[in-house]
Each structure stands twice: as C-alpha cells, then as structure tokens.
C-alpha positions as CSV (number, residue, x, y, z in Angstrom):
1,M,92.9,44.4,234.2
2,S,94.8,47.7,235.1
3,K,97.2,49.3,232.8
4,R,100.1,48.5,235.1
5,E,99.1,44.8,235.2
6,S,98.8,44.8,231.4
7,R,102.3,46.3,231.0
8,A,103.8,43.8,233.4
9,I,102.4,40.9,231.3
10,L,103.8,42.5,228.1
11,E,107.2,42.9,229.8
12,Q,107.1,39.2,230.9
13,S,106.2,38.1,227.4
14,L,109.0,40.1,225.8
15,C,111.5,38.8,228.3
16,S,110.4,35.3,227.3
17,A,111.0,36.2,223.6
18,A,114.4,37.8,224.4
19,A,115.5,34.7,226.2
20,I,115.1,32.6,223.0
21,G,118.5,33.9,221.8
22,H,120.7,36.8,220.9
23,R,118.8,37.7,217.7
24,E,115.5,38.1,219.6
25,Y,117.2,40.0,222.4
26,Y,118.8,42.5,220.0
27,E,115.6,43.0,218.0
28,I,113.6,43.8,221.1
29,E,116.4,46.1,222.4
30,A,116.3,48.0,219.0
31,R,112.5,48.3,219.1
32,V,111.9,49.4,222.7
33,G,115.4,50.2,224.2
34,P,117.1,48.7,227.2
35,L,115.3,50.9,229.7
36,A,111.7,50.2,228.6
37,F,111.0,47.7,231.3
38,E,109.2,49.2,234.4
39,T,108.8,46.0,236.5
40,P,112.1,45.7,238.5
41,I,112.5,41.9,238.1
42,Y,111.9,42.1,234.3
43,R,114.1,45.2,233.9
44,D,117.0,43.4,235.7
45,F,116.3,40.1,233.8
46,F,116.6,42.0,230.4
47,A,119.8,43.8,231.6
48,I,121.4,40.4,232.5
49,L,120.5,39.1,229.0
50,G,122.2,42.1,227.6
51,D,125.4,41.4,229.6
52,E,125.4,37.8,228.5
53,A,124.8,38.7,224.9
54,E,127.7,41.3,225.0
55,A,130.0,38.6,226.4
56,G,128.9,36.2,223.6
57,E,127.4,33.7,226.1
58,E,124.3,31.6,225.3
59,F,121.3,32.3,227.5
60,D,121.2,29.7,230.3
61,A,118.3,29.6,232.8
62,V,120.5,28.5,235.7
63,T,123.2,31.1,235.2
64,I,120.7,33.9,234.8
65,A,118.7,32.7,237.8
66,Q,121.9,32.8,239.9
67,R,122.6,36.4,238.9
68,L,119.0,37.5,239.3
69,V,118.4,36.0,242.7
70,V,121.1,38.4,244.2
71,K,118.7,41.3,243.6
72,H,115.5,39.4,243.8
73,P,115.6,36.6,246.3
74,G,113.2,33.8,245.5
75,S,113.1,34.7,241.8
76,Q,114.2,31.3,240.5
77,A,110.7,30.2,239.7
78,D,110.1,33.4,237.7
79,V,113.2,32.8,235.6
80,L,112.0,29.3,234.9
81,D,108.6,30.5,233.9
82,I,110.1,33.0,231.6
83,F,112.3,30.4,229.9
84,E,109.5,27.8,229.6
85,A,106.9,30.2,228.1
86,S,106.4,29.6,224.4
87,F,106.7,32.6,222.1
88,E,106.5,33.1,218.4
89,H,109.2,35.3,216.9
90,L,106.6,37.0,214.6
91,R,104.8,38.5,217.6
92,I,107.8,40.5,218.7
93,P,106.9,43.7,216.6
94,Y,103.3,43.6,217.8
95,Y,104.2,43.4,221.5
96,C,107.0,45.9,221.2
97,K,104.5,48.3,219.7
98,Q,102.1,47.8,222.6
99,L,104.9,48.4,225.1
100,N,105.9,51.6,223.4
101,E,102.3,52.8,223.6
102,H,102.4,52.1,227.4
103,I,105.7,54.0,227.6
104,A,104.2,57.0,225.7
105,H,101.1,57.0,227.9
106,D,103.2,57.1,231.0
107,R,105.4,59.9,229.7
108,V,102.3,61.9,228.8
109,R,100.9,61.3,232.4
110,Q,104.2,62.4,233.9
111,L,104.3,65.5,231.7
112,A,100.8,66.4,232.9
113,E,101.9,66.0,236.5
114,E,104.9,68.2,235.9
115,L,102.7,70.9,234.3
116,A,100.4,70.8,237.2
117,R,103.3,71.5,239.6
118,D,105.0,74.1,237.5
119,G,104.1,77.6,238.8
120,N,105.4,79.3,235.7
121,P,105.2,76.8,232.8
122,D,106.9,77.3,229.4
123,I,103.9,76.2,227.4
124,D,105.8,75.9,224.1
125,A,108.3,73.6,225.7
126,Y,105.5,71.4,227.1
127,I,103.8,71.3,223.7
128,A,107.1,70.4,222.0
129,T,107.8,67.6,224.5
130,L,104.2,66.2,224.0
131,D,104.6,66.3,220.2
132,E,107.9,64.5,220.5
133,I,106.3,61.8,222.6
134,R,103.4,61.3,220.1
135,A,105.8,61.2,217.2
136,G,107.8,58.3,218.6
137,S,109.2,56.1,215.8
138,V,110.7,52.7,215.4
139,Q,114.1,52.4,213.7
140,E,114.0,50.0,210.8
141,W,116.4,48.9,208.1
142,V,115.6,50.2,204.6
143,P,116.1,47.5,201.9
144,M,117.8,48.4,198.7
145,P,114.7,48.5,196.5
146,E,113.0,50.9,198.9
147,A,116.2,53.0,199.2
148,Y,116.4,53.2,195.4
149,E,112.8,54.3,195.1
150,Q,113.5,57.1,197.7
151,F,116.6,58.1,195.7
152,L,114.6,58.4,192.4
153,A,111.9,60.3,194.2
154,Q,114.4,62.8,195.5
155,E,116.3,63.0,192.1
156,N,113.0,63.7,190.3
157,N,111.7,66.2,192.8
158,P,112.8,69.8,192.0
159,A,111.5,70.9,195.4
160,A,114.3,68.8,197.0
161,T,116.9,71.3,195.7
162,H,116.9,74.8,197.3
163,S,118.4,77.9,195.8
164,T,121.1,79.7,197.8
165,G,120.2,83.0,196.2
166,F,123.6,83.1,194.4
167,Q,124.0,81.9,190.8
168,R,127.6,81.0,191.2
169,L,127.0,79.1,194.5
170,N,124.1,77.2,193.0
171,E,126.4,76.1,190.1
172,I,129.1,75.0,192.6
173,L,126.5,73.0,194.6
174,Q,124.9,71.5,191.5
175,G,121.7,73.4,191.7
176,G,121.7,74.5,195.3
177,L,121.3,73.0,198.8
178,K,119.6,69.6,198.9
179,D,117.1,68.2,201.4
180,G,118.9,66.4,204.2
181,Q,122.1,68.4,203.8
182,L,124.0,70.2,206.6
183,C,125.6,73.4,205.5
184,V,128.1,75.1,207.8
185,V,129.0,78.8,207.3
186,G,132.2,79.7,209.1
187,G,133.7,83.1,209.6
188,R,135.4,85.5,212.0
189,P,133.3,88.0,213.9
190,G,132.0,90.7,211.5
191,A,132.6,88.6,208.4
192,G,128.9,88.5,207.6
193,K,127.9,85.0,208.7
194,S,124.5,86.1,209.8
195,V,123.9,88.1,206.6
196,L,124.9,85.2,204.4
197,M,122.9,82.5,206.3
198,L,119.7,84.6,206.4
199,Q,120.0,85.5,202.7
200,M,120.5,81.8,201.8
201,G,117.6,80.8,204.1
202,I,115.2,83.3,202.5
203,A,116.1,82.1,199.0
204,A,115.8,78.4,200.0
205,S,112.1,78.5,200.9
206,G,109.9,77.9,197.9
207,L,106.2,78.8,197.5
208,G,104.3,78.1,200.7
209,Q,107.4,77.1,202.6
210,T,108.9,78.6,205.8
211,T,112.4,79.1,206.9
212,A,113.0,78.5,210.6
213,V,115.6,80.9,212.0
214,V,117.1,79.9,215.4
215,T,118.8,83.1,216.4
216,L,121.0,82.9,219.5
217,E,123.3,85.9,218.9
218,M,120.5,88.5,218.7
219,P,116.7,88.7,219.2
220,G,114.5,88.0,216.2
221,T,113.2,91.6,216.4
222,E,116.8,92.8,215.8
223,L,117.1,90.7,212.8
224,V,113.8,92.1,211.5
225,G,115.2,95.6,212.0
226,R,118.3,94.7,210.0
227,L,116.2,93.1,207.2
228,K,114.1,96.3,207.1
229,R,117.2,98.0,205.7
230,R,117.0,95.7,202.7
231,Y,113.3,95.4,202.3
232,K,112.1,99.0,202.4
233,N,108.5,98.1,201.4
234,E,106.7,97.0,204.6
235,S,104.4,94.5,202.9
236,E,107.4,92.9,201.2
237,L,109.2,92.6,204.6
238,I,106.2,91.1,206.3
239,A,105.7,88.6,203.5
240,L,109.2,87.1,204.0
241,P,108.9,83.3,204.7
242,L,110.6,83.5,208.1
243,T,109.7,82.4,211.6
244,F,112.0,83.0,214.5
245,L,113.1,81.2,217.7
246,D,115.1,83.2,220.1
247,S,113.7,82.1,223.5
248,T,116.0,79.1,224.1
249,S,119.6,77.9,223.4
250,E,119.1,74.4,224.7
251,I,119.6,71.8,221.9
252,G,116.9,69.4,223.1
253,S,114.2,72.2,223.2
254,I,115.3,73.6,219.9
255,A,115.1,70.1,218.2
256,A,111.7,69.5,219.7
257,L,110.3,72.9,218.7
258,L,111.7,72.4,215.1
259,R,109.8,69.0,214.9
260,V,106.6,70.7,216.1
261,L,107.0,73.4,213.5
262,A,107.7,70.9,210.7
263,R,104.4,69.2,211.5
264,R,102.5,72.5,211.4
265,K,104.2,74.2,208.4
266,E,106.1,73.0,205.4
267,L,109.7,73.8,206.1
268,G,112.0,75.0,203.3
269,C,115.1,75.5,205.4
270,I,116.5,75.8,208.9
271,V,119.0,78.5,209.9
272,V,120.9,78.3,213.2
273,D,123.0,81.3,214.2
274,Y,125.3,80.0,215.6
275,L,126.6,76.6,216.8
276,Q,129.0,77.6,219.6
277,L,126.1,79.3,221.5
278,I,124.1,76.1,221.7
279,E,123.7,74.6,225.2
280,H,123.2,70.9,226.1
281,K,121.5,70.6,229.5
282,S,122.2,66.9,229.7
283,A,126.0,67.4,229.4
284,G,127.9,65.9,232.3
285,R,129.8,68.1,234.7
286,G,133.2,68.8,233.3
287,E,132.3,67.7,229.8
288,S,134.4,69.6,227.3
289,R,132.9,72.3,225.1
290,E,134.1,70.4,222.1
291,R,132.0,67.4,223.0
292,Q,128.9,69.6,223.5
293,V,129.4,71.3,220.1
294,A,129.9,67.9,218.5
295,Y,126.7,66.6,220.0
296,A,124.8,69.7,218.7
297,S,126.3,69.2,215.3
298,R,125.1,65.6,215.1
299,V,121.6,66.6,216.3
300,F,121.3,69.2,213.5
301,K,122.6,66.7,210.9
302,R,120.0,64.1,212.0
303,L,117.3,66.8,211.9
304,A,118.3,67.6,208.3
305,I,117.8,64.0,207.4
306,E,114.7,63.4,209.5
307,L,112.8,66.6,208.4
308,Q,114.2,66.4,204.8
309,V,115.3,70.1,204.7
310,P,118.7,71.8,204.4
311,V,120.0,73.0,207.7
312,I,122.4,76.0,207.6
313,I,124.4,76.6,210.8
314,G,126.9,79.3,211.6
315,S,130.3,78.5,213.2
316,Q,133.0,80.6,214.7
317,L,136.6,80.2,213.7
318,N,139.3,79.7,216.2
319,R,141.8,82.5,217.2
320,D,144.6,81.2,215.1
321,S,142.6,82.0,211.9
322,T,143.2,85.7,212.6
323,R,147.0,85.5,212.2
324,D,148.7,86.9,209.1
325,D,145.3,87.8,207.6
326,R,145.4,84.4,205.8
327,R,142.3,82.9,204.3
328,P,140.5,80.4,206.7
329,K,140.6,76.7,206.3
330,L,138.5,73.8,207.5
331,S,140.7,73.2,210.6
332,D,140.0,76.8,211.7
333,L,136.4,75.8,212.6
334,R,136.1,76.2,216.3
335,E,135.7,72.8,218.0
336,S,136.1,71.7,214.3
337,G,136.4,67.9,214.3
338,A,132.7,66.9,214.4
339,I,131.5,69.9,212.5
340,E,133.8,69.2,209.6
341,Q,132.8,65.5,209.6
342,D,129.0,66.1,209.9
343,A,128.7,68.8,207.3
344,D,127.9,68.1,203.6
345,V,128.9,71.7,202.6
346,V,131.2,74.1,204.4
347,I,131.5,77.7,203.3
348,L,134.2,79.8,204.8
349,L,134.0,83.6,204.7
350,H,137.1,85.8,204.3
351,A,137.2,89.6,204.0
352,Q,140.2,91.1,202.2
353,E,141.3,94.5,200.9
354,K,141.1,94.8,197.1
355,D,141.5,97.9,195.0
356,G,140.8,100.0,198.1
357,K,137.5,98.1,198.8
358,L,136.7,95.4,201.3
359,E,135.8,92.3,199.3
360,H,134.6,89.0,200.6
361,M,135.5,85.6,199.3
362,L,133.2,82.7,199.9
363,Y,135.2,79.5,199.9
364,V,133.3,76.2,199.4
365,D,136.0,74.2,201.2
366,K,133.8,71.1,201.5
367,N,131.3,69.9,199.0
368,R,130.3,66.3,199.5
369,N,128.6,66.1,196.1
370,G,131.0,68.2,194.0
371,E,134.2,70.1,193.8
372,K,135.6,72.9,196.0
373,H,135.4,76.4,194.5
374,P,135.5,80.0,195.6
375,M,133.1,82.8,194.7
376,E,133.5,86.6,195.2
377,A,130.9,88.8,196.8
378,T,130.5,92.3,198.3
379,L,128.9,92.8,201.7
380,I,126.6,95.7,201.5
381,G,126.1,96.3,205.2
382,S,123.7,99.2,204.8
383,E,121.3,96.8,203.1
384,F,122.1,93.6,205.1
385,R,122.9,91.6,202.1
386,F,125.7,90.2,199.9
387,E,126.0,91.1,196.3
388,E,127.5,88.4,194.0
389,R,130.5,89.5,191.8
390,T,131.5,87.7,188.7
391,A,135.2,87.0,188.5
392,A,136.6,84.9,185.7
393,D,139.2,82.1,186.2
394,I,139.8,82.7,189.9
395,D,139.7,79.0,190.8
396,E,143.4,78.5,190.3
397,E,144.3,81.7,192.1
398,Y,142.5,80.8,195.3
399,F,142.8,77.0,195.2
400,P,146.4,76.4,194.1
C-alpha cells in the first residue's frame, strides 16, 4: 500500500470518528487541525462537519450528503460509508498521531523540493523549518495535579529565576526575571534601551547557558564593538555567553531559529532589539502596523513560555512621550495595546537633568508578580553600561 493510500484510509477513519458527534469532531480538530485532510472529499466532509458543529446542529447523514454532493457528484455512497463505519473513541489519539506523521513527512518532502529549486538557499532558514516540523507537538489540557507539580518544580528551582544584574531591580522583581516571563524595555531613542537589555541579558545567563540576542537595529559585530568598551580584556569579552542573530527581521524565521538554538544550547535568556523592527511576511496587504506588532508580541510571549526562558524585548515610545519632558507611562509604548497586555514586566527609561548630570530613572511600571517601583541609574556611555545608584525613599516621589 502506498503512503498516499494509507493516508486516505486514515482520513476516512477520522471522518467516521468525527461524524459520531461534536465532541469527537472538536477533539480531532484540536489534534490535527481543520486543514489536515489531503483527499478532497474528506477535506470537504470535515469542513461541513465544522459548519454544522458551529451552527449547533447534530450531524445528519442526509443533510451532509446533500451539501457534499454539490462539490462531489455521486458522493452519497461515500457519506453513508463514513457514517456506517464503526469507530472506537479511544483510537482517535492514535490515528491523529499517524496522520500528523504523514503531514510531517509531506512537509519534509516539499521542503526538500524547494531546496532543490532554490538557486541561492538560506541554509539556516531551511534547517530552522525542518527542525520546526520535527518538533511538531499536540496541544493538551494540563490537569491540576500536574500543573501543581510543575509549579513546585519551578518554585524550588533556583535556575528558574535570572538576575537582572541590578540589586535593586532584582528586589523589585522578587529575585529577578522568571522563566516564561516577557519583559519589555521601553524608551525614547538614545535613552539606553540596547545597553540595558544587553546588560540584563548577560546577567541572566547562568553557568553553561547562552543569551540569544536578536539584533535588528545594528549588526552583531557593532554590538561586540560597543561591548569591547566595557570588557577591555579580550578573553573576558570572548567568554561572554552571547550568540547573535542579525540576518533576518521576519518573525517566523526568528521564532524557528530560536527553537533550533534552544535544542542545541541551554538558553538563559532571549533579547530582542527591538519590537517595532520585526516584520511579519504573512501579514495581509493593508494590515495595520499595530496588528503586526501585536502578533510579534504574542509570538515572543508564547516563546517565553514554550522555551521556559525570560524574553526581553525593546520597544519604542510614541511621539507624544517627548512632550514637556515628562516621564513616560505605559500608554506611551508605541502600538501599545498588545505589548502592555502580553508583558509580565515593563521597564520604562527616562533621562533627566539632575545636579548638572544626566541621570536615568528605570520605572517598573508593570510587575505582574509584585509592585511598581522606580530605580535610579547612571548611563556610562563610554563603557556601554548602566551603573546602579542607591537613592533612599524615592518611591513616593516618583509614584505619587
């Protein structure tokens, strides 16, 4: 039996299972997706079941046959065969797994054909796509006992909390950034977003871990040049736990390459500089920039949870934030709605003149697991780093 014949039999069997009722249909849809069926008659049959389920209608062989025959004349007998076939509910996961394996095999074959036709292939992108196919997963509910075990494992795992490199900020965040958290660093141009994010990213990686730096504003080599101002010793500079990605700004490629890296190295942190430079090749024509940024924000939040690392992303502030030299607020985040919603932590940078010197305030304006607090720091541009300053009782002054 050929692979195509085997897949057609699987699709017919799953259509028979889905026709049992809404519960079976939705379970199969969750496990393989509505577009998993390759054989036209079974793909359309499954789509009709979906329409009927959405409308709250019971599955009826005659009604479905009447709809299916419009696209597939003479298909009445096929519909009756599907409805009359016996199928045990417990076999659904097994057959869904087999169909997913067929889908993965076909995607690998298509990828190989694309590679053969590509005169100038981006090998990293092909490897990333292949790894993503192989890592395909089934979404499942997590029962309370299992969720509680995962909670205890994270609570009792010191490696799940990552230092920010600043004592005060660690205190505000109850130890530091946590695995699965999305941290947004917002600021005006020149406020020091890149400096702060990279400094936090370096501190977040523990022994044997790597910080992935997705740099869209400048090449990785330029970042290395700036870091050299801080790390004068060449061996100390080379030993920094950093790896750079500056060859793509497309969100799908970035996510795939991060998944590849996470399987090859132990990630301590991900730094993305910065969100508004992310591109989304699947965006529809005329789709607003806000929707594209919202999509990228959700992708990075999901990656933080999936890869169990903190993700630090930079964000521009809108033009209104420059008026009156006021301190920035959450609503100043450019295309702010989704960013503010997805983030676990939001740090806003504000430079101000103080005693003849330019001082920086770091406002933790969102802290999902704690309170909002400011901290004071000095940007030492010549060394590409922030230096923490201790200031007593400033909370009331800056958070009236």
